[in-house]
C-alpha positions in Angstrom: 37.5 98.5 3.7 35.0 96.7 1.5 33.3 99.8 0.2 36.6 101.0 -1.3 36.6 98.2 -3.8 35.6 98.8 -7.4 31.8 98.4 -7.8 32.1 95.1 -9.7 34.4 93.7 -7.0 32.1 94.9 -4.3 29.1 93.3 -5.9 31.0 90.0 -6.3 32.2 90.1 -2.7 28.7 91.0 -1.4 27.1 88.2 -3.4 29.6 85.7 -2.1 29.0 86.9 1.5 25.2 86.7 1.0 25.6 83.1 -0.1 27.8 82.3 2.9 25.4 83.9 5.4 22.3 82.3 3.8 24.0 78.9 4.0 25.0 79.4 7.6 21.5 80.5 8.6 19.9 77.6 6.7 22.3 75.0 8.2 21.8 76.2 11.7 18.1 77.2 11.6 17.0 74.5 14.1 19.8 75.2 16.5 19.0 78.7 17.8 18.1 78.2 21.4 19.8 79.7 24.5 18.0 83.1 24.5 18.2 83.7 20.7 15.5 85.3 18.6 13.3 83.3 16.2 14.3 83.3 12.5 11.3 85.5 11.6 12.4 88.2 14.1 15.9 88.2 12.8 14.5 88.8 9.3 12.4 91.7 10.7 15.4 93.4 12.2 17.4 92.9 9.0 14.6 94.5 6.9 14.3 97.6 9.1 18.0 98.3 8.8 18.1 97.8 5.0 14.9 99.9 4.5 16.2 102.8 6.6 19.9 102.4 5.5 21.1 102.4 9.2 24.8 102.2 9.7 25.4 102.3 13.5 23.7 99.6 15.5 23.7 98.6 19.1 22.6 95.2 20.3 22.0 94.7 24.0 22.2 90.9 24.6 24.2 88.9 22.0 23.4 85.4 23.3 25.2 83.1 20.8 24.7 85.5 18.0 21.6 84.7 15.9 20.2 88.2 16.0 23.8 89.6 15.7 24.2 87.7 12.4 21.1 89.3 11.0 22.2 92.8 12.2 25.7 92.3 10.9 24.5 91.0 7.5 22.4 94.1 7.1 25.4 96.3 8.1 27.5 94.6 5.4 25.0 96.0 2.9 24.8 99.6 4.4 28.5 100.0 5.2 27.9 100.0 8.9 28.8 98.1 12.1 27.0 96.7 15.1 28.2 96.9 18.6 26.9 94.0 20.6 27.0 93.4 24.4 26.9 90.0 26.2 27.4 89.2 29.9 27.9 85.5 29.6 31.4 84.5 28.5 30.5 81.1 27.1 27.7 82.7 24.9 30.0 85.6 23.9 32.7 83.1 22.7 30.1 81.0 20.8 28.7 84.2 19.1 32.2 85.1 17.9 32.7 81.6 16.5 29.3 81.8 14.8 30.1 85.3 13.3 33.4 84.0 12.0 31.8 81.0 10.4 29.1 83.3 8.8 31.8 85.6 7.5 30.5 88.6 9.4 32.9 89.3 12.2 34.4 92.3 10.5 31.0 94.1 10.9 30.8 93.5 14.6 32.3 95.0 17.8 31.5 92.3 20.3 32.0 93.3 23.9 31.9 91.0 27.0 30.6 92.6 30.2 27.6 93.8 32.1 25.4 95.9 29.8 24.2 97.9 32.7 27.6 99.6 32.8 28.7 99.1 29.1 25.6 100.9 27.7 26.5 104.0 29.7 30.1 104.0 28.4 29.2 103.9 24.8 29.4 107.3 23.1 27.3 106.5 20.0 25.5 108.0 18.3 23.4 105.1 17.1 20.6 104.9 14.5 19.4 101.4 15.4 19.1 99.6 18.8 18.0 96.1 19.6 17.3 95.4 23.3 17.1 91.8 24.2 18.8 91.4 27.5 17.3 91.4 31.0 13.7 92.4 30.6 13.4 94.2 34.0 16.1 96.6 32.9 14.5 97.5 29.5 13.3 100.8 30.7 16.7 101.8 32.0 18.3 100.7 28.7 15.8 102.9 26.9 16.6 105.8 29.1 20.4 105.3 28.8 20.5 104.9 25.1 17.8 107.0 23.5 19.7 110.3 24.1 22.3 108.9 21.8 19.8 107.7 19.2 19.8 109.8 16.1 16.6 111.5 14.9 14.9 109.1 12.6 16.6 106.2 14.4 14.9 103.1 15.7 14.8 101.5 19.1 13.5 97.9 19.2 12.8 95.6 22.1 12.2 91.9 22.0 9.7 89.7 23.9 7.1 92.4 24.4 4.0 90.2 23.9 5.1 86.9 25.4 4.7 87.8 29.0 8.5 88.3 29.7 8.6 92.1 29.6 7.1 94.2 32.4 3.8 95.7 31.5 5.1 99.1 32.8 7.7 99.1 30.1 5.2 99.0 27.2 3.1 101.7 28.8 6.2 103.9 29.3 7.5 103.6 25.8 4.1 104.1 24.2 3.8 107.3 26.3 6.9 108.8 24.9 5.7 111.5 22.4 9.2 111.8 20.9 8.7 108.3 19.5 6.3 106.6 17.1 5.8 103.1 18.4 4.2 99.9 17.0 4.5 96.3 17.9 5.4 93.6 15.3 3.5 90.4 16.1 4.9 88.1 13.5 6.3 85.8 16.1 5.0 84.8 19.6 7.7 87.0 21.2 6.8 90.3 19.6 9.1 93.3 18.8 8.4 96.8 19.9 9.6 99.2 17.2 10.0 102.8 18.2 11.1 105.5 15.7 12.6 108.7 17.1 11.0 111.8 15.5 
């Protein structure tokens, strides 16, 4: 495992990986369509994980892997791993290809299947969750996952201010006294960020 390397070797390896990921993100920056997050939102997710030193992430909705790359890159620095779920086989396969090209596949457990069922099968615990699948199921994902979210962990949800997320979801999460919730509005989509007390 990379963290067992001597410190100098680890730093060199991390530096080389950082360069590879940055090049991949730069080279493909204009290509992220097909239900992927904007660059600025990927950066936001990355920053949260690094700041809090999270090591066990769950992503609901891989698409072709843009957000997954940001999450996995952060995990490469914290010594963690991200489990990501995708329903569509074509997108799942493209995500794996992209993760390989970016040098990050070792930090990802990519699963193909219906997140409605897969989420319930995962044992966790998790300290970071990114929900970006079917918006009308957001509340159920929150209910299914948060019991396995560690204290101090973070549950994030995408597209909360662009009209794609049911209004009832926002009200529901904001009413949860066990969480401190804010909305990041750097992009048009918006990310709801909820920290578990």
